[in-house]
N, C-alpha and C positions, 0 to 999 in steps of 0.2 A: 612202739615204732611201727610207723604205716609206710607204707612203699604208696604213694597215688598214683595212679594213671588216669589224666582226666579224659573227654571227649575228643579231645585233637591229638590223643597221645603222647601227653606232656608227662614225665613222670619228677615227681617231688617228694620229698623224705616229709615227712609229718611225727610232730612228736619224737625227735630224734633224741631225745632222752629218755625216754621211756622204756627200758628194759626188759618190761615183764611181758611184754605184746608183741605179735612177730604176726604180719602179716601184708599181703599185696590189695588193694585193693581200686576194682574198676569203676569208671563209671557208667559202663554199660555193659549188656554179657557178652565181654568176649571169650572165646576158647580158652583154656589153659596154654594152648600153642601159639593163639597172637598176642597173650601175654609175654609170653615168651621171646617171643618174637620180638618185641618192641623194649622189652628187657634186653634183648642180645645186643641192641645198635648203641648203649650204652656199657654192656661190660661182656666177652663173647666168654662160652661156657656154662651157661642157666639149663636149664633139660627140666621136661618137664616128667611129672612122675605121675602125676590120671588127672583127670577132670579139674579138679580142687587144689593139688600141689607143683611147687615148683620146688627145683631145689635152684637156689638162688648163689652167685658167688657172693661171697662176702667184701669181697674188692668191690664190688659194687655198689653196694653200703657205703661202706667207706669212703668213694667216689660222690655219694648223692649227702654226704654228711660233713662234704671240706667243711659248709660254715661254721659248722659249731664245732667240731673235733679237736679235742685237746686230750691232756694226758686224763684228764677226768671221764672223760667220754670213750676215751679207747679202755681202761678202765675196765667202763660198764658195759661196754661190749662183748669185751674178751668173758668177762663174767656170764653175760649168755651166751656165747660159744659155747662154754662150761658144762653151763645147763643142760642146752638142748646137744649137747654129746650126750652127754649122762641119761638122756632120754631116747640117745638114738636117731635123733634128728638132724646131723651133719653125717657128710659125706663127702670121700675123697681127702681121708686126713684131714680134715674140718674145715676145706676150703669152702664147700657148699652147705647151705644151709635150710634146712625145708622150712616152705612157707605156704601156706595155705593161702588162695584167694577167693574175696568177702568180693559182692557185687552192689554195690550201693551207689546212693547219687551222691555226686562230687562235684 
């Protein structure tokens, strides 16, 4: 699952049913603070961890997945969150998930 941010700061969810990987991809070298600011416009509560990682609101992912969200998707997402929790990659009672930022050509 990839949250993709293009040159114009448009945000979309790519591979929403791929629960084995999770990242934010940017089309240009924005700082983590800039990435967080873009995502904050969609859902408040995201936080910068460092220059390569964010705490991302689970509700933002759910909002971006509206077109594909069904019971099967919710089950897969819940399993992904359970796995992330077991690795220490969630915060705030599981409402935030740790994600890394990748800079790539989008």
